[in-house]
KETILO-104252 format. One line per field, with one value per residue: residue number from 0; residue in one letter; x negated, y negated, z of N, C-alpha, C, O in turn. Coordinates in nm, 4 decimals, always signed. Example, Ala and Ser with C-alpha at 12.3 -4.5 7.8 and 13.67 -1.06 7.14 Angstrom:
<nodes>
num	[0_1];
residu	[A_S];
n.east	[-1.3190_-1.2850];
n.north	[+0.5690_+0.2250];
n.up	[+0.7800_+0.7080];
ca.east	[-1.2300_-1.3670];
ca.north	[+0.4500_+0.1060];
ca.up	[+0.7800_+0.7140];
c.east	[-1.3200_-1.2900];
c.north	[+0.3300_-0.0030];
c.up	[+0.7800_+0.7870];
o.east	[-1.4236_-1.3409];
o.north	[+0.3319_-0.1138];
o.up	[+0.8465_+0.8039];
</nodes>
This chain:
<nodes>
num	[0_1_2_3_4_5_6_7_8_9_10_11_12_13_14_15_16_17_18_19_20_21_22_23_24_25_26_27_28_29_30_31_32_33_34_35_36_37_38_39_40_41_42_43_44_45_46_47_48_49_50_51_52_53_54_55_56_57_58_59_60_61_62_63_64_65_66_67_68_69_70_71_72_73_74_75_76_77_78_79_80_81_82_83_84_85_86_87_88_89_90_91_92_93_94_95_96_97_98_99_100_101_102_103_104_105_106_107_108_109_110_111_112_113_114_115_116_117_118_119_120_121_122_123_124_125_126_127_128_129_130_131_132_133_134_135_136_137_138_139_140_141_142_143_144_145_146_147];
residu	[M_I_V_V_I_A_C_G_D_K_K_A_D_K_A_M_P_A_A_S_M_Y_Q_G_K_Y_F_N_D_C_L_R_Y_A_R_S_I_A_T_D_N_K_I_F_I_M_S_A_K_Y_G_L_V_R_T_T_R_V_I_E_P_Y_N_I_T_M_K_K_Q_H_A_L_T_A_A_M_L_Q_Q_Q_A_R_A_L_R_I_Y_N_D_Q_C_I_F_I_G_G_T_P_Y_R_L_L_A_Q_Q_V_F_K_D_F_Y_A_P_F_S_K_A_P_N_G_I_M_P_E_G_A_C_R_M_G_Y_Q_R_Q_A_M_N_L_H_I_G_V_I_P_R_R_Q_Q];
n.east	[+3.5203_+3.1949_+2.9382_+2.6409_+2.3474_+2.0592_+1.7361_+1.5178_+1.2329_+1.1186_+1.0447_+1.1030_+0.8595_+0.8497_+0.9848_+1.3301_+1.6962_+1.8101_+1.9797_+1.8940_+1.6272_+1.5550_+1.4894_+1.5382_+1.7174_+1.8713_+1.9115_+2.0530_+2.2853_+2.3842_+2.4373_+2.6266_+2.8342_+2.8841_+2.9768_+3.2142_+3.3806_+3.3690_+3.3254_+3.0529_+2.9903_+3.0294_+2.8445_+2.5338_+2.1848_+1.9533_+1.6404_+1.3087_+1.1172_+1.2454_+1.4745_+1.8232_+1.9704_+2.1517_+2.3050_+2.2586_+2.0436_+1.7304_+1.4349_+1.0889_+0.8731_+0.7488_+0.5409_+0.6175_+0.7402_+0.9955_+0.9177_+0.6409_+0.5387_+0.6596_+0.7979_+1.0441_+1.2814_+1.5300_+1.6014_+1.5353_+1.7180_+1.9600_+1.9482_+1.9593_+2.2114_+2.3793_+2.3269_+2.4253_+2.6853_+2.8079_+2.7920_+2.9976_+3.1538_+3.3110_+3.0920_+2.9997_+2.7690_+2.5151_+2.2600_+1.9240_+1.7976_+1.5983_+1.6722_+1.9431_+1.9323_+1.8340_+2.0327_+2.2634_+2.2170_+2.2756_+2.5343_+2.8560_+3.0908_+3.0404_+2.9836_+2.8606_+2.9282_+2.8040_+2.6289_+2.5127_+2.7522_+2.8728_+2.9217_+2.9266_+3.0357_+2.8795_+2.7746_+2.5703_+2.2401_+2.2905_+2.2218_+2.0383_+1.9062_+2.0073_+2.2439_+2.3819_+2.4122_+2.5822_+2.8088_+2.8729_+2.9402_+3.1682_+3.3417_+3.3992_+3.5345_+3.6662_+3.6535_+3.5248_+3.6517_+3.5593_+3.6163_+3.8480];
n.north	[+2.1377_+2.2054_+2.2121_+2.3788_+2.3778_+2.5436_+2.4005_+2.3453_+2.4857_+2.3499_+2.0190_+1.6617_+1.4029_+1.1700_+0.9564_+0.9951_+1.0246_+1.3111_+1.4904_+1.4569_+1.5138_+1.7878_+2.0013_+2.2440_+2.5060_+2.6880_+2.5488_+2.3264_+2.4538_+2.5485_+2.3031_+2.1962_+2.3832_+2.3449_+2.0799_+2.1253_+2.2244_+2.0568_+1.7167_+1.4834_+1.3741_+1.5822_+1.7674_+1.9162_+1.9387_+2.1893_+2.1414_+2.2587_+2.1008_+1.8679_+1.9560_+1.9454_+1.7456_+1.4725_+1.4453_+1.1979_+1.0890_+0.9377_+1.0979_+1.1920_+1.3576_+1.6920_+1.9714_+2.2167_+2.5340_+2.7696_+3.0298_+3.0280_+2.8480_+2.8296_+2.5908_+2.4914_+2.5457_+2.7385_+2.6121_+2.3457_+2.2932_+2.3310_+2.1168_+1.9025_+1.9516_+1.9110_+1.6385_+1.5297_+1.5856_+1.8171_+2.0679_+2.2380_+2.2711_+2.4520_+2.6321_+2.6648_+2.8404_+2.8221_+2.9711_+3.1089_+3.4018_+3.3468_+3.0879_+3.1256_+3.3049_+3.1389_+2.9346_+3.0764_+3.1163_+2.8799_+2.7703_+2.8306_+2.9114_+3.0580_+3.1232_+3.2883_+3.3051_+3.3989_+3.5982_+3.9306_+4.1957_+4.3573_+4.1019_+3.8906_+3.8331_+3.9573_+4.2484_+4.5318_+4.5150_+4.3114_+4.0506_+3.8634_+3.5482_+3.4940_+3.6502_+3.5344_+3.2738_+3.3209_+3.4141_+3.1858_+3.0083_+3.1355_+3.0948_+2.8245_+2.5591_+2.7224_+2.9050_+3.2081_+3.5008_+3.7624_+4.1073_+4.2870];
n.up	[-2.2776_-2.3916_-2.6440_-2.6900_-2.8689_-2.9933_-3.0439_-3.3316_-3.5067_-3.7262_-3.7716_-3.7989_-3.8740_-3.7264_-3.4671_-3.4011_-3.3961_-3.2142_-3.3553_-3.6142_-3.6039_-3.6178_-3.8813_-4.0086_-4.1924_-4.0404_-3.7960_-3.8989_-3.9938_-3.7496_-3.6233_-3.7991_-3.7681_-3.4909_-3.4949_-3.6213_-3.4311_-3.2163_-3.0976_-3.1421_-2.8895_-2.7209_-2.7834_-2.7277_-2.7659_-2.7077_-2.6276_-2.6490_-2.5338_-2.4233_-2.2942_-2.2317_-2.4668_-2.6015_-2.9262_-3.0370_-2.9055_-2.9266_-2.9997_-2.9735_-3.2103_-3.1484_-3.0493_-2.9242_-2.8464_-2.7521_-2.7802_-2.7650_-2.5606_-2.2396_-2.1403_-2.0679_-1.8145_-1.6322_-1.3949_-1.4498_-1.6563_-1.5161_-1.3366_-1.5182_-1.6368_-1.4199_-1.3687_-1.6051_-1.5713_-1.6732_-1.5848_-1.4879_-1.7089_-1.9800_-2.1797_-2.5069_-2.6769_-2.9234_-3.0900_-3.0719_-2.8926_-2.6754_-2.5897_-2.5359_-2.3193_-2.1190_-2.1087_-2.0321_-1.7670_-1.6549_-1.7055_-1.5795_-1.7111_-1.9821_-2.3232_-2.6014_-2.9085_-3.1447_-3.0784_-2.9948_-2.9875_-2.6906_-2.5932_-2.7739_-3.1160_-3.3043_-3.4728_-3.3738_-3.4908_-3.6684_-3.5976_-3.6712_-3.7969_-4.0606_-4.0759_-3.8647_-3.9622_-4.1809_-4.0419_-3.8886_-4.0952_-4.1933_-3.9860_-3.9533_-3.7772_-3.5980_-3.2961_-3.2708_-3.1147_-2.8893_-2.9569_-2.7756];
ca.east	[+3.4295_+3.0770_+2.8668_+2.4953_+2.2775_+1.9139_+1.6593_+1.4529_+1.0873_+1.0846_+1.0824_+1.0595_+0.7281_+0.8595_+1.0947_+1.4635_+1.7984_+1.7889_+2.0523_+1.8172_+1.4888_+1.5337_+1.5072_+1.5571_+1.8505_+1.9446_+1.9560_+2.1562_+2.4088_+2.4326_+2.4932_+2.7492_+2.9370_+2.9164_+3.0590_+3.3463_+3.4628_+3.3552_+3.2714_+2.9126_+2.9740_+3.0407_+2.7405_+2.4009_+2.0786_+1.8587_+1.5055_+1.2039_+1.0431_+1.3279_+1.5912_+1.9522_+1.9739_+2.2656_+2.2682_+2.2207_+1.9243_+1.6077_+1.3247_+0.9630_+0.8395_+0.6654_+0.4971_+0.6389_+0.8501_+1.0291_+0.8464_+0.4991_+0.5216_+0.7851_+0.8031_+1.1812_+1.3231_+1.6709_+1.6158_+1.5344_+1.8461_+2.0643_+1.9380_+2.0095_+2.3552_+2.4448_+2.3141_+2.5134_+2.8202_+2.8603_+2.7581_+3.1165_+3.2270_+3.2960_+2.9805_+2.9874_+2.6260_+2.4772_+2.1150_+1.8503_+1.7963_+1.5286_+1.7528_+2.0666_+1.9031_+1.8254_+2.1612_+2.3632_+2.1876_+2.3116_+2.6771_+2.9399_+3.1824_+2.9439_+3.0163_+2.7740_+3.0032_+2.7235_+2.5326_+2.5461_+2.8639_+3.0102_+2.9346_+2.9602_+3.1043_+2.7857_+2.7493_+2.4317_+2.1598_+2.3298_+2.2123_+1.9331_+1.9522_+2.0873_+2.3762_+2.4469_+2.4506_+2.7013_+2.9216_+2.9103_+3.0081_+3.3006_+3.4240_+3.4033_+3.6565_+3.7270_+3.5635_+3.5639_+3.6589_+3.5186_+3.7204_+3.8677];
ca.north	[+2.2278_+2.1498_+2.3046_+2.3665_+2.4465_+2.5493_+2.3164_+2.4212_+2.4739_+2.2520_+1.8876_+1.5405_+1.3589_+1.0430_+0.9509_+0.9777_+1.0927_+1.4560_+1.5613_+1.4443_+1.5568_+1.9272_+2.0018_+2.3780_+2.5475_+2.7496_+2.4406_+2.2474_+2.5318_+2.5452_+2.1697_+2.1842_+2.4611_+2.2757_+1.9626_+2.1694_+2.2607_+1.9558_+1.5876_+1.4678_+1.3453_+1.7104_+1.8559_+1.8964_+2.0193_+2.2377_+2.1217_+2.3252_+1.9977_+1.7701_+2.0150_+1.9125_+1.6092_+1.4393_+1.4391_+1.0605_+1.0457_+0.9303_+1.1743_+1.1980_+1.4939_+1.7662_+2.1009_+2.3158_+2.6247_+2.8624_+3.1549_+3.0145_+2.7865_+2.8301_+2.4639_+2.4710_+2.6459_+2.7355_+2.5104_+2.2158_+2.2811_+2.3135_+1.9790_+1.8151_+1.9749_+1.8414_+1.4938_+1.4967_+1.6240_+1.9199_+2.1944_+2.3224_+2.2771_+2.5714_+2.6137_+2.7490_+2.8340_+2.8679_+2.9702_+3.2325_+3.4711_+3.2820_+2.9748_+3.1811_+3.3617_+3.0265_+2.8648_+3.1553_+3.1039_+2.7443_+2.7412_+2.9363_+2.9554_+3.0614_+3.2144_+3.2777_+3.3855_+3.4580_+3.6919_+4.0718_+4.2556_+4.3199_+3.9646_+3.8064_+3.9032_+4.0148_+4.3910_+4.5767_+4.5098_+4.1998_+3.9287_+3.7746_+3.4157_+3.4991_+3.7005_+3.4325_+3.1631_+3.3654_+3.4180_+3.0475_+2.9520_+3.1975_+3.0537_+2.6782_+2.5081_+2.8234_+2.9762_+3.3491_+3.5680_+3.9028_+4.2104_+4.3469];
ca.up	[-2.3458_-2.4575_-2.7319_-2.6783_-2.9775_-2.9789_-3.1360_-3.4370_-3.5209_-3.8293_-3.7193_-3.8685_-3.8251_-3.6547_-3.3719_-3.4582_-3.3162_-3.2051_-3.4611_-3.7388_-3.5806_-3.6549_-4.0258_-4.0639_-4.2387_-3.9294_-3.7078_-3.9671_-3.9917_-3.6111_-3.5994_-3.8798_-3.6996_-3.3652_-3.5275_-3.6672_-3.3152_-3.1104_-3.1377_-3.1022_-2.7459_-2.6499_-2.8366_-2.6718_-2.8265_-2.6080_-2.6787_-2.5715_-2.4609_-2.3527_-2.2283_-2.2926_-2.5204_-2.6875_-3.0675_-3.0716_-2.8321_-3.0066_-2.9402_-3.0479_-3.2539_-3.0541_-3.0993_-2.8189_-2.8782_-2.6444_-2.8026_-2.7324_-2.4302_-2.1647_-2.0681_-2.0229_-1.7164_-1.5941_-1.2904_-1.5178_-1.7260_-1.4150_-1.2880_-1.6246_-1.6519_-1.3074_-1.3908_-1.7173_-1.5279_-1.7634_-1.5208_-1.4735_-1.8350_-2.0618_-2.2725_-2.6254_-2.7099_-3.0568_-3.1042_-3.0520_-2.7640_-2.5634_-2.5440_-2.4786_-2.1876_-2.0242_-2.0974_-1.9594_-1.6246_-1.6134_-1.7162_-1.5223_-1.8156_-2.0920_-2.4327_-2.7188_-3.0049_-3.2510_-3.0210_-3.0138_-2.9145_-2.6630_-2.5444_-2.8881_-3.2251_-3.4003_-3.4520_-3.3552_-3.6122_-3.7548_-3.5172_-3.7212_-3.8385_-4.1830_-4.0413_-3.7820_-4.0512_-4.2544_-3.9474_-3.8582_-4.2129_-4.2019_-3.8717_-3.9403_-3.7149_-3.5117_-3.2051_-3.2785_-2.9844_-2.8825_-2.9636_-2.6421];
c.east	[+3.3135_+3.0193_+2.7180_+2.4344_+2.1270_+1.8478_+1.5950_+1.3036_+1.0470_+1.1380_+1.0349_+0.9275_+0.7306_+0.9805_+1.2261_+1.5662_+1.7814_+1.8599_+1.9790_+1.6742_+1.4619_+1.5780_+1.5390_+1.7014_+1.9338_+1.9968_+2.0690_+2.2891_+2.4687_+2.5000_+2.6232_+2.8631_+2.9808_+3.0076_+3.1970_+3.4383_+3.4569_+3.3033_+3.1300_+2.8946_+2.9886_+2.9376_+2.6059_+2.3038_+1.9840_+1.7197_+1.4043_+1.1226_+1.1319_+1.4436_+1.7173_+1.9524_+2.0988_+2.2154_+2.2149_+2.0935_+1.8021_+1.4971_+1.2042_+0.9407_+0.7453_+0.6337_+0.5024_+0.7543_+0.8759_+0.9524_+0.7025_+0.4762_+0.6559_+0.7929_+0.9404_+1.2205_+1.4721_+1.6942_+1.6194_+1.6682_+1.9618_+2.0658_+1.9933_+2.1609_+2.4331_+2.4414_+2.4066_+2.6609_+2.8874_+2.8419_+2.8770_+3.1987_+3.2114_+3.1870_+2.9889_+2.8428_+2.6006_+2.3251_+2.0553_+1.8446_+1.7202_+1.6079_+1.8813_+2.0430_+1.8889_+1.9619_+2.2630_+2.3365_+2.2386_+2.4629_+2.7600_+3.0329_+3.1058_+2.9887_+2.9263_+2.8366_+2.9180_+2.6071_+2.5889_+2.6674_+2.8066_+3.0280_+2.9731_+3.0233_+3.0103_+2.7610_+2.5996_+2.3594_+2.1929_+2.3233_+2.1038_+1.9940_+2.0427_+2.2294_+2.4527_+2.4945_+2.5761_+2.8241_+2.9677_+2.9882_+3.1482_+3.3970_+3.4269_+3.5394_+3.7234_+3.6193_+3.6049_+3.5584_+3.6156_+3.6397_+3.7304_+3.8861];
c.north	[+2.1482_+2.2566_+2.2753_+2.4449_+2.4402_+2.4583_+2.4058_+2.3954_+2.3616_+2.1148_+1.7752_+1.4941_+1.2221_+1.0467_+0.9244_+1.0460_+1.2451_+1.5325_+1.5570_+1.4962_+1.6953_+1.9477_+2.1381_+2.4090_+2.6056_+2.6423_+2.3616_+2.3224_+2.5357_+2.4116_+2.1511_+2.2617_+2.3897_+2.1561_+2.0015_+2.2046_+2.1572_+1.8244_+1.5734_+1.4394_+1.4711_+1.8124_+1.8166_+1.9887_+2.0600_+2.2364_+2.1911_+2.2243_+1.9136_+1.8304_+1.9792_+1.7671_+1.5915_+1.4255_+1.3018_+1.0127_+1.0481_+1.0022_+1.1707_+1.3410_+1.5608_+1.9029_+2.2060_+2.4038_+2.7159_+2.9928_+3.1463_+2.9595_+2.7834_+2.7056_+2.4414_+2.5826_+2.6326_+2.6279_+2.3701_+2.1923_+2.2609_+2.1710_+1.8814_+1.8285_+1.9073_+1.6904_+1.4467_+1.5261_+1.7228_+2.0600_+2.2906_+2.3335_+2.4141_+2.5418_+2.7160_+2.7327_+2.8916_+2.8590_+3.1051_+3.2799_+3.3986_+3.1649_+3.0235_+3.2346_+3.2533_+2.9633_+2.9452_+3.1574_+2.9714_+2.7237_+2.8588_+2.9963_+2.9492_+3.1627_+3.1852_+3.3629_+3.4563_+3.5393_+3.8329_+4.1124_+4.3428_+4.1758_+3.8660_+3.8903_+3.9773_+4.1632_+4.4187_+4.5718_+4.3935_+4.0669_+3.8328_+3.6471_+3.4183_+3.5460_+3.5982_+3.3153_+3.1990_+3.3625_+3.2770_+2.9864_+3.0098_+3.1476_+2.9023_+2.6379_+2.6024_+2.8827_+3.1230_+3.4132_+3.7119_+3.9924_+4.2742_+4.4966];
c.up	[-2.4042_-2.5490_-2.7150_-2.7931_-2.9533_-3.0816_-3.2429_-3.4422_-3.6165_-3.7873_-3.8102_-3.8071_-3.7567_-3.5626_-3.4447_-3.3692_-3.3250_-3.3170_-3.5942_-3.7258_-3.6379_-3.7991_-4.0871_-4.1018_-4.1249_-3.8352_-3.7726_-3.9740_-3.8509_-3.5807_-3.6764_-3.8143_-3.5707_-3.3915_-3.5796_-3.5507_-3.2037_-3.1695_-3.0835_-2.9532_-2.6601_-2.6979_-2.7763_-2.7438_-2.7142_-2.6702_-2.5885_-2.4895_-2.3705_-2.2739_-2.3034_-2.3376_-2.6067_-2.8313_-3.1071_-3.0014_-2.9232_-2.9310_-3.0331_-3.0967_-3.1533_-3.1127_-2.9881_-2.8639_-2.7598_-2.6593_-2.7538_-2.5922_-2.3602_-2.0765_-2.0057_-1.9272_-1.6874_-1.4880_-1.3506_-1.5881_-1.6286_-1.3627_-1.3926_-1.6396_-1.5397_-1.3282_-1.5035_-1.6869_-1.6249_-1.7059_-1.5139_-1.6007_-1.9008_-2.1643_-2.3842_-2.6714_-2.8481_-3.0676_-3.0700_-2.9081_-2.6539_-2.5046_-2.4771_-2.3386_-2.0813_-2.0013_-2.0177_-1.8098_-1.5670_-1.6054_-1.6673_-1.6269_-1.9476_-2.1970_-2.5512_-2.8294_-3.1093_-3.1965_-3.0381_-2.9294_-2.8026_-2.6146_-2.6539_-2.9967_-3.3192_-3.3708_-3.4338_-3.4893_-3.7043_-3.6804_-3.5650_-3.7757_-3.9614_-4.1574_-3.9572_-3.8677_-4.1302_-4.1635_-3.9111_-3.9741_-4.2299_-4.0949_-3.8505_-3.8828_-3.6170_-3.4211_-3.2078_-3.1400_-2.9968_-2.8965_-2.8264_-2.6527];
o.east	[+3.3313_+3.0473_+2.6751_+2.4649_+2.0755_+1.8982_+1.6156_+1.2542_+0.9524_+1.2584_+0.9404_+0.8886_+0.6250_+1.0688_+1.2329_+1.5290_+1.7436_+1.8052_+1.9993_+1.6075_+1.3578_+1.6912_+1.5644_+1.7952_+2.0528_+2.1143_+2.1697_+2.3949_+2.5905_+2.6069_+2.7195_+2.9754_+3.1004_+3.1043_+3.2877_+3.5598_+3.5314_+3.2447_+3.0916_+2.7924_+2.9630_+2.9418_+2.5692_+2.3372_+1.9400_+1.6866_+1.4136_+1.0655_+1.0983_+1.5051_+1.7189_+1.9365_+2.1438_+2.0978_+2.1351_+2.0413_+1.7742_+1.4690_+1.2163_+0.9846_+0.6713_+0.6923_+0.4040_+0.8551_+0.7876_+0.9251_+0.6472_+0.4020_+0.7551_+0.7942_+0.9507_+1.1963_+1.5328_+1.7965_+1.6977_+1.7245_+2.0522_+2.1722_+2.0660_+2.2310_+2.5409_+2.5419_+2.4600_+2.7492_+3.0066_+2.8731_+2.8600_+3.3031_+3.1116_+3.1897_+2.9858_+2.7997_+2.6560_+2.2683_+2.1262_+1.8815_+1.7738_+1.6098_+1.9232_+2.1244_+1.9274_+2.0020_+2.3416_+2.4240_+2.2440_+2.5129_+2.7377_+3.0518_+3.1068_+3.0273_+2.9167_+2.8024_+2.9558_+2.5012_+2.6992_+2.6827_+2.6982_+3.1417_+3.0444_+3.0605_+3.0561_+2.7301_+2.5147_+2.4119_+2.1295_+2.4094_+2.0816_+2.1147_+2.1451_+2.3247_+2.5727_+2.6045_+2.6663_+2.9304_+3.0878_+3.0901_+3.2381_+3.5187_+3.4547_+3.6444_+3.8261_+3.5071_+3.7091_+3.4705_+3.6330_+3.7502_+3.6286_+3.9039];
o.north	[+2.0391_+2.3755_+2.1604_+2.5625_+2.3424_+2.4415_+2.5272_+2.2959_+2.2875_+2.0958_+1.7907_+1.5411_+1.1640_+1.1310_+0.8430_+1.1178_+1.2994_+1.6301_+1.6442_+1.5198_+1.7179_+1.9152_+2.1462_+2.3475_+2.5764_+2.6444_+2.3330_+2.2609_+2.5272_+2.4076_+2.0957_+2.2121_+2.3759_+2.1339_+1.9182_+2.2138_+2.1676_+1.8224_+1.6433_+1.4774_+1.4671_+1.9291_+1.6991_+2.1021_+1.9763_+2.3199_+2.1831_+2.2602_+1.8902_+1.7604_+1.9822_+1.6763_+1.6836_+1.3975_+1.2905_+0.9063_+1.1486_+0.9724_+1.1494_+1.4358_+1.4931_+1.9445_+2.2751_+2.3538_+2.7368_+3.0597_+3.2456_+3.0185_+2.7385_+2.7148_+2.3782_+2.7001_+2.5290_+2.5595_+2.2856_+2.0832_+2.1819_+2.1113_+1.7882_+1.7283_+1.8525_+1.6224_+1.3360_+1.4951_+1.7128_+2.1591_+2.4112_+2.3988_+2.4833_+2.4370_+2.8368_+2.6214_+2.9950_+2.7504_+3.2020_+3.2082_+3.3886_+3.1458_+2.9696_+3.2125_+3.2738_+2.9410_+2.8872_+3.1963_+2.9537_+2.6659_+2.9728_+3.1178_+2.8469_+3.2747_+3.0710_+3.4803_+3.5630_+3.5488_+3.8511_+4.0691_+4.3983_+4.1321_+3.7689_+4.0053_+4.0526_+4.1997_+4.3390_+4.6192_+4.3783_+3.9808_+3.7295_+3.6375_+3.3500_+3.4889_+3.5780_+3.2639_+3.1164_+3.3145_+3.2512_+2.9205_+2.9397_+3.1568_+2.8568_+2.6776_+2.5680_+2.9075_+3.1587_+3.3827_+3.7752_+3.9586_+4.3115_+4.5639];
o.up	[-2.4585_-2.5338_-2.7246_-2.8129_-2.8992_-3.1927_-3.2438_-3.3890_-3.5899_-3.7698_-3.8875_-3.7002_-3.7316_-3.5787_-3.5368_-3.2764_-3.4288_-3.3684_-3.6787_-3.8265_-3.6997_-3.8349_-4.2073_-4.0510_-4.1137_-3.7983_-3.7079_-3.9612_-3.8350_-3.5198_-3.6233_-3.8057_-3.5447_-3.3186_-3.5816_-3.5682_-3.1063_-3.2777_-2.9897_-2.8961_-2.5398_-2.6588_-2.7743_-2.7780_-2.6355_-2.7544_-2.4661_-2.3865_-2.2544_-2.1934_-2.4265_-2.2561_-2.6748_-2.8546_-3.2001_-3.0348_-2.9886_-2.8149_-3.1538_-3.0316_-3.0820_-3.2127_-2.9617_-2.9140_-2.6765_-2.5596_-2.7065_-2.5138_-2.4176_-1.9538_-1.9006_-1.9547_-1.7143_-1.4912_-1.3072_-1.5799_-1.6558_-1.3464_-1.3583_-1.6535_-1.5627_-1.3076_-1.4975_-1.7668_-1.6540_-1.7719_-1.5319_-1.6010_-1.8801_-2.2289_-2.3608_-2.7016_-2.8855_-3.0554_-3.0430_-2.8150_-2.5436_-2.3830_-2.3747_-2.2489_-1.9662_-1.8870_-1.9427_-1.7325_-1.4453_-1.5089_-1.7081_-1.6311_-2.0161_-2.1635_-2.5962_-2.8433_-3.1577_-3.2586_-3.0896_-2.8152_-2.8204_-2.5968_-2.6284_-2.9733_-3.4052_-3.2574_-3.4736_-3.5901_-3.8088_-3.6983_-3.5019_-3.7979_-3.9638_-4.2104_-3.9759_-3.8477_-4.1447_-4.2031_-3.9035_-3.9533_-4.2763_-4.1107_-3.7396_-3.9334_-3.5585_-3.4651_-3.1529_-3.0593_-3.1009_-2.8540_-2.7680_-2.5512];
</nodes>
């Protein structure tokens, strides 16, 4: 199993490991949750500029977002996932819709627990960052499963 988390808008102003580059509360909660269910060698950050990066990879700051520039493509992510030998791994995804829509095209065994039901556990109207952060904090150490 791997965990993929979306990067964040708020970034440091100098090169540093990817886990430290993103400074926002939502990203930090996503990373904290990811680390509660997996070790850093199984966690990847989906960067709008760099694609899939390990938490320890040093990256430069950038000003590209999925909402504004669509620099990242499913084909690019598929190529990276194959090169990293994670293409067939179960992927637990944590992050916003634009990133989720790309990631679900890449991984065969894909689950985004904090997305809208019936695919995830979040009820209709409760999928915004604040609700997701609360749900992540309630599920530290556990991968919540969809109600069948």
